[in-house]
PAZAPA-4460 file (N, C-alpha, C; in steps of 0.05 Angstrom, whole numbers, plus 32768, in hexadecimal, padded with zeros to 4 digits):
% residues 149
    n_x    n_y    n_z   ca_x   ca_y   ca_z    c_x    c_y    c_z   seq   type   mol
   8870   7653   7739   888B   7655   772E   888C   766E   771D     1      M     A
   88A1   767E   7723   88A3   7697   7714   88B5   7693   76FB     2      D     A
   88B5   76A7   76EA   88C5   76A6   76D1   88E2   76A2   76D6     3      L     A
   88ED   76AE   76EB   890A   76AB   76F2   8911   768D   76F7     4      K     A
   88FF   767F   7706   8904   7663   770C   8903   7652   76F2     5      D     A
   88F0   7659   76E1   88ED   764A   76C7   8906   764E   76B6     6      I     A
   890F   7667   76B5   8927   766D   76A5   893F   765E   76B0     7      K     A
   8942   765C   76CA   8958   764D   76D6   8957   7630   76CF     8      T     A
   893F   7624   76D0   893C   7608   76C8   8942   7604   76AA     9      L     A
   893A   7616   7699   8940   7614   767D   895F   7615   7678    10      V     A
   896C   7627   7687   8989   7629   7685   8997   760F   768E    11      E     A
   898D   7604   76A4   8998   75EA   76AD   8995   75D5   7698    12      V     A
   897D   75D3   768C   8978   75BF   7677   898A   75C4   765F    13      L     A
   898C   75DC   7656   899B   75E2   763E   89B9   75DD   7642    14      E     A
   89C3   75E2   765A   89E0   75DF   765F   89E8   75C3   7668    15      S     A
   89D4   75B1   7669   89DA   7596   7673   89D7   7581   765D    16      S     A
   89DC   7568   7664   89D9   7552   7651   89BE   7545   7653    17      T     A
   89AD   754E   7665   8992   7543   7668   8980   754D   7652    18      I     A
   896C   753E   764B   8959   7545   7635   893E   754D   763F    19      N     A
   8937   7546   7658   891C   754C   7662   891D   7551   767F    20      K     A
   890E   7566   7688   890C   756D   76A4   88EF   7570   76AA    21      L     A
   88E5   7561   76BE   88C8   7561   76C5   88C6   756B   76E2    22      H     A
   88B9   7581   76E6   88B6   758D   7701   8898   7590   7708    23      Y     A
   8891   7586   771F   8875   7588   7729   8875   7592   7745    24      K     A
   8863   75A6   774B   8860   75B0   7766   8845   75BD   7768    25      K     A
   8836   75B6   777D   881C   75C1   7782   880B   75BE   7769    26      D     A
   8802   75D5   775E   87F1   75D4   7746   8800   75DB   772C    27      T     A
   881B   75DA   772E   882C   75E0   7717   883A   75C7   770D    28      E     A
   883D   75C6   76F3   884D   75B1   76E7   885D   75BE   76D1    29      E     A
   8877   75B8   76CF   8888   75C3   76BB   8898   75AC   76AF    30      L     A
   8896   75AA   7694   88A5   7596   7685   88B7   75A4   7671    31      I     A
   88D1   75A0   7674   88E4   75AC   7662   88F1   7595   7652    32      L     A
   88F2   7598   7637   88FE   7583   7626   8910   7590   7612    33      E     A
   8925   7582   760A   8935   758A   75F3   893B   7571   75E3    34      K     A
   8944   7576   75CB   894B   7560   75B9   8962   7550   75C4    35      S     A
   8961   7535   75C2   8976   7524   75CD   8990   7526   75BC    36      P     A
   898F   7530   75A4   89A7   7532   7593   89B9   7548   759E    37      S     A
   89D3   7541   75A0   89E6   7555   75AB   89E9   756D   7599    38      S     A
   89E6   7569   757E   89E7   7580   756C   89CF   7592   756E    39      Q     A
   89B8   7586   7572   899F   7595   7574   899C   75A1   7590    40      E     A
   89AA   7596   75A4   89A6   759F   75C0   89AD   75BC   75C4    41      A     A
   89C2   75C5   75B6   89CA   75E1   75BA   89B7   75F4   75AB    42      S     A
   89A9   75EA   7596   8997   75FB   7587   897A   75F9   758F    43      N     A
   8974   75E4   759E   8957   75DF   75A4   894E   75F1   75BB    44      S     A
   8935   75F8   75BA   8929   7607   75D0   8919   75F4   75E1    45      S     A
   8915   75FB   75FA   8906   75EA   760D   88E8   75ED   7608    46      A     A
   88DA   75D7   760C   88BD   75D7   760A   88B2   75D9   7626    47      K     A
   88A1   75EC   762C   8897   75F1   7647   8879   75EF   7647    48      I     A
   886E   75DF   765A   8851   75DE   765E   884C   75DF   767C    49      T     A
   8835   75EB   7683   882D   75EC   769F   8811   75E1   76A2    50      T     A
   880D   75CF   76B5   87F3   75C2   76BA   87EF   75BF   76D7    51      E     A
   87D6   75B9   76DF   87CF   75B4   76FB   87D8   7597   7702    52      S     A
   87E2   7593   771A   87EB   7578   7723   87EC   7577   7741    53      F     A
   87EF   755E   774C   87F2   755A   7769   880D   7565   7773    54      K     A
   880F   7568   778E   8828   7572   7799   883D   755C   7799    55      E     A
   884E   755D   7785   8865   754B   7783   887A   755A   7773    56      T     A
   8892   7550   7775   88A7   755B   7764   88B8   7544   775A    57      I     A
   88BD   7544   7740   88CC   752E   7735   88DE   7538   771E    58      K     A
   88F6   752F   771E   8908   7536   7708   890D   751D   76F8    59      T     A
   8906   751D   76DE   890C   7507   76CC   8924   750E   76BC    60      E     A
   893B   750C   76CA   8954   7513   76BD   896B   7508   76CE    61      A     A
   8982   750C   76C5   899A   7503   76D4   899E   7516   76EB    62      S     A
   8999   750C   7703   899C   751D   771B   89B9   7525   771F    63      S     A
   89CB   7514   7716   89E7   751B   7719   89EE   7535   7709    64      T     A
   89E3   7536   76F1   89E7   754E   76E1   89DA   7567   76EE    65      T     A
   89C2   7564   76F7   89B5   757A   7705   89C4   7582   771E    66      I     A
   89CE   756E   772C   89DE   7573   7745   89F5   7585   773F    67      N     A
   8A04   7580   772A   8A1C   7590   7725   8A15   75AC   771B    68      S     A
   89FE   75AF   770E   89F6   75C9   7704   89E8   75D9   7719    69      V     A
   89D7   75CD   7729   89C6   75DC   773B   89CF   75DC   7758    70      A     A
   89E7   75D0   775E   89F1   75CF   7779   89DD   75C3   778D    71      N     A
   89D5   75AA   7787   89C2   759D   7799   89CF   7587   77A8    72      T     A
   89C3   757F   77BE   89CC   7568   77CE   89B6   7552   77CB    73      T     A
   89BE   753B   77C1   89AC   7525   77BE   89A9   7515   77D7    74      Q     A
   8991   750F   77DF   898C   74FE   77F6   8985   74E3   77EB    75      I     A
   8996   74CF   77F0   8992   74B5   77E4   898A   74A1   77FA    76      K     A
   897C   748C   77F1   8973   7477   7804   898B   7467   780D    77      A     A
   898E   7465   7827   89A5   7456   7832   899F   7437   7833    78      P     A
   8986   7430   782C   897E   7414   782C   8965   7410   781B    79      L     A
   895E   73F7   7816   8946   73F1   7807   892F   73F1   781C    80      V     A
   8919   73FF   7816   8903   7400   7828   88EC   7410   781E    81      G     A
   88D8   7413   782F   88C0   7423   7828   88C3   743F   7831    82      V     A
   88BF   7452   781F   88C2   746F   7824   88A9   747A   7831    83      F     A
   88AD   7489   7847   8897   7497   7855   889E   74B4   7859    84      Y     A
   888C   74C6   7852   8891   74E3   7855   8889   74ED   7871    85      Q     A
   887B   74DC   7880   8871   74E4   789B   8873   74CD   78AE    86      A     A
   8871   74D2   78C8   8873   74BD   78DC   885A   74AC   78DE    87      S     A
   8843   74B6   78D3   882B   74A6   78D2   881A   74B0   78BB    88      S     A
   8806   74A1   78B2   87F5   74AB   789C   87E7   74C5   78A2    89      P     A
   87E1   74CB   78BB   87D2   74E3   78C2   87E5   74FB   78C7    90      E     A
   87FE   74F6   78CB   8812   750B   78D1   881A   751B   78B9    91      A     A
   8823   7534   78BE   882D   7545   78A8   8848   753A   789F    92      E     A
   884F   753D   7885   8869   7534   787C   887F   7542   788B    93      P     A
   8896   7534   788E   88AD   7540   789B   88B6   7559   788C    94      F     A
   88B7   7558   7871   88C0   756E   7861   88AE   7570   7848    95      V     A
   88AF   7587   783C   88A2   758B   7822   88B4   759C   7810    96      S     A
   88AF   759D   77F7   88BF   75AD   77E4   88BE   75CA   77ED    97      V     A
   88D5   75D7   77EE   88D7   75F3   77F5   88DD   75F8   7812    98      G     A
   88DC   75E3   7823   88E1   75E6   783F   88FE   75E7   7846    99      R     A
   8907   75F9   7857   8922   75FA   7861   8925   75E5   7877   100      Q     A
   893C   75D6   7877   8941   75C2   788B   895D   75C6   7896   101      V     A
   8961   75BD   78AE   897C   75BE   78BB   8989   75A2   78BA   102      K     A
   89A4   75A2   78BA   89B3   758A   78BA   89A9   7578   78D1   103      K     A
   89A4   755F   78CC   899C   754C   78E1   897E   754A   78E4   104      G     A
   896E   755B   78D7   8951   755A   78D8   8947   7542   78C8   105      E     A
   8932   7535   78D2   8927   751E   78C5   8918   7526   78AC   106      T     A
   891F   751A   7895   8913   7520   787B   88FD   750C   7874   107      L     A
   8901   74F3   787B   88EE   74DE   7874   88F5   74C5   7884   108      C     A
   88E4   74B1   7881   88E9   7497   788E   88EB   7481   7879   109      L     A
   88FC   746D   787D   88FD   7455   786D   88F7   743E   787F   110      L     A
   88E5   742C   7876   88DF   7415   7885   88EB   73FC   7878   111      E     A
   88FA   73ED   7887   8906   73D4   787D   8904   73BF   7893   112      A     A
   88F8   73A9   788D   88F5   7393   78A0   88E8   739C   78BA   113      M     A
   88D3   73AC   78B7   88C3   73B6   78CE   88D2   73CA   78E0   114      K     A
   88E9   73D4   78D6   88F8   73E8   78E5   88F8   7402   78D6   115      V     A
   88F3   7418   78E4   88F3   7432   78D7   890E   743F   78DA   116      L     A
   8918   7449   78C4   8932   7457   78C3   892E   7474   78BB   117      Y     A
   8938   7487   78CB   8935   74A3   78C5   894A   74AC   78B2   118      E     A
   8942   74B9   789C   8955   74C5   788A   8957   74E2   7891   119      V     A
   896F   74EB   7898   8973   7506   78A3   8982   7518   788E   120      K     A
   897D   7532   7890   898A   7545   787F   89A8   7546   7884   121      A     A
   89B9   7542   786F   89D6   7542   7873   89E1   755F   7876   122      P     A
   89D2   7573   786D   89DB   758F   786E   89C2   75A1   7872   123      V     A
   89C7   75BA   7879   89B2   75CD   787A   89AA   75D4   785D   124      D     A
   8991   75D9   7857   8989   75E1   783C   896B   75E1   7839   125      G     A
   8963   75E2   7820   8947   75E4   7819   8940   75CB   7808   126      K     A
   8929   75BF   780D   8920   75A8   77FD   8917   75B2   77E2   127      I     A
   8925   75A9   77CD   891D   75B2   77B2   8910   759D   77A1   128      I     A
   8911   7584   77AA   8905   756E   779B   8900   7556   77AE   129      A     A
   88E9   754A   77AA   88E3   7531   77B8   88DC   751D   77A1   130      I     A
   88ED   7509   779E   88EA   74F6   7788   88D9   74DD   778E   131      H     A
   88D8   74D6   77A8   88C9   74BE   77B0   88AD   74C6   77B9   132      A     A
   889B   74B4   77B7   8880   74B9   77C0   887A   74A8   77D9   133      K     A
   8869   74B2   77EA   8862   74A3   7803   8859   7487   77FC   134      N     A
   8866   7473   7809   885F   7457   7805   886F   7449   77EF   135      G     A
   8880   7458   77E0   8891   744C   77CB   88A6   743A   77D7   136      D     A
   88AB   7424   77CA   88C2   7414   77D1   88DA   7420   77C2   137      V     A
   88EE   7427   77D2   8906   7434   77C6   891E   7421   77C7   138      V     A
   8930   7423   77B4   8947   7413   77B4   895F   7421   77C0   139      S     A
   8973   7412   77C7   898C   741C   77D2   8997   7431   77BF   140      Y     A
   899F   7448   77CA   89AC   745E   77BB   8999   746D   77A8   141      D     A
   8980   7467   77AA   896C   7476   7799   896A   7492   77A4   142      Q     A
   8968   74A6   7793   8965   74C2   779B   8949   74C6   77A6   143      I     A
   8947   74CE   77BF   892D   74D3   77CC   8925   74F0   77CA   144      L     A
   8939   7502   77CF   8934   751E   77CF   894D   752D   77C6   145      M     A
   8949   7547   77C1   8960   7558   77BB   895D   7571   77CB   146      E     A
   8974   757A   77D5   8975   7593   77E5   8986   75A7   77D7   147      M     A
   897F   75C1   77D9   898F   75D6   77CE   8995   75EB   77E3   148      G     A
   89A3   7600   77DC   89AA   7614   77EF   8994   7628   77F4   149      E     A
***
């Protein structure tokens, strides 16, 4: 992650109502925090740390707020089920963070009552976040992934 990306995330955090943003990818981890007080929010600076971690990405914040600021498309679970990133345990994941996808391309699978349901990309774009982990039980309308331009 370069300095420009970090500055963009800091700006998103400072201009939003969220208090904490947690980003993980490959060997990078970024945690941005600000004071929860609305008076202190405009004066507080973000705390940034970088550490080694597994390949995941997670945002611990209001995705709706991030959506309006960062122009993202949220991919939500259409049903309750088990989330799978690939068609089998040995197969490569359908998508990963940073990958460009086309509208209609399979992003993941949800299993419910022994039936697999394909979750497809609603628009062309780039995967910017994957919130669910392989094998997680997800609930209806839970945000699975986010796509950007």
